[in-house]
C-alpha positions in Angstrom: -11.7 89.6 21.3 -12.2 87.5 19.0 -9.5 85.3 17.5 -10.2 85.2 13.5 -8.9 82.2 12.3 -8.8 80.6 8.6 -10.4 77.3 7.7 -7.8 76.5 5.0 -6.2 73.7 7.3 -9.4 72.0 8.0 -10.5 72.3 4.6 -7.1 71.0 2.7 -6.8 68.1 5.5 -8.6 65.8 3.9 -7.7 67.0 0.2 -6.6 64.1 -2.4 -3.2 65.2 -2.2 -2.9 64.5 1.5 -3.1 60.3 0.5 -0.6 58.0 0.4 1.3 58.3 -3.1 1.5 54.9 -4.6 5.2 54.4 -4.4 4.5 55.3 -0.6 1.9 52.3 -0.2 4.5 50.4 -2.0 7.4 51.2 0.4 4.4 50.3 3.5 4.1 46.6 2.0 7.4 46.2 1.6 8.2 46.9 5.2 4.4 44.9 6.5 6.7 41.7 7.3 8.8 44.0 9.5 6.2 45.7 10.8 3.9 42.6 11.6 7.4 40.9 13.4 7.7 44.0 15.9 4.1 43.8 16.5 4.4 40.1 17.6 7.9 40.8 19.5 5.7 43.5 21.4 2.5 41.3 22.2 5.3 39.1 23.9 6.7 41.9 25.8 3.7 43.2 26.9 2.7 39.3 28.2 5.7 39.5 31.1 5.8 43.2 31.9 3.0 42.4 35.3 5.2 38.9 36.0 7.8 36.5 36.0 8.0 35.2 32.7 7.9 32.0 32.6 9.9 29.4 30.3 7.5 29.2 28.2 7.4 33.2 28.0 11.4 33.3 27.3 11.2 30.8 24.3 8.3 33.4 22.8 10.2 36.5 23.4 13.6 34.7 22.0 11.4 33.4 19.0 9.7 36.9 18.3 13.2 38.7 18.9 14.5 36.1 16.1 11.5 36.9 14.0 11.8 40.7 14.2 15.5 40.2 13.3 15.1 37.5 10.6 12.5 40.1 9.1 15.1 43.2 9.1 17.2 41.4 7.6 15.3 40.1 4.9 14.4 43.6 4.3 17.8 44.8 3.9 18.9 42.4 1.7 15.6 43.0 -0.4 16.7 46.8 -0.7 20.3 46.2 -1.0 19.2 44.5 -4.3 17.5 47.4 -5.6 19.4 49.6 -8.2 18.9 53.4 -7.5 17.8 55.8 -10.3 20.8 57.7 -11.1 23.7 55.5 -11.2 23.9 56.0 -7.4 24.8 53.6 -5.2 
């Protein structure tokens, strides 16, 4: 028995409407500091996975956590000042 499948998914997988919109790209750009801070925190955590953290590692982790929290706070403060359309708050 042969299965008949469509190639629609393969054809439309790379269609223009599948690309991110300018609004989505702007949202990603606004969140980029948070993403980079999280990557830095993950890097600091990965370094300490296979060994006991030294004092330098502990400082690096604390600094990365503070940067990640500061980036999240800045993003929240930035989005809190944006007025939503339609009068919604």
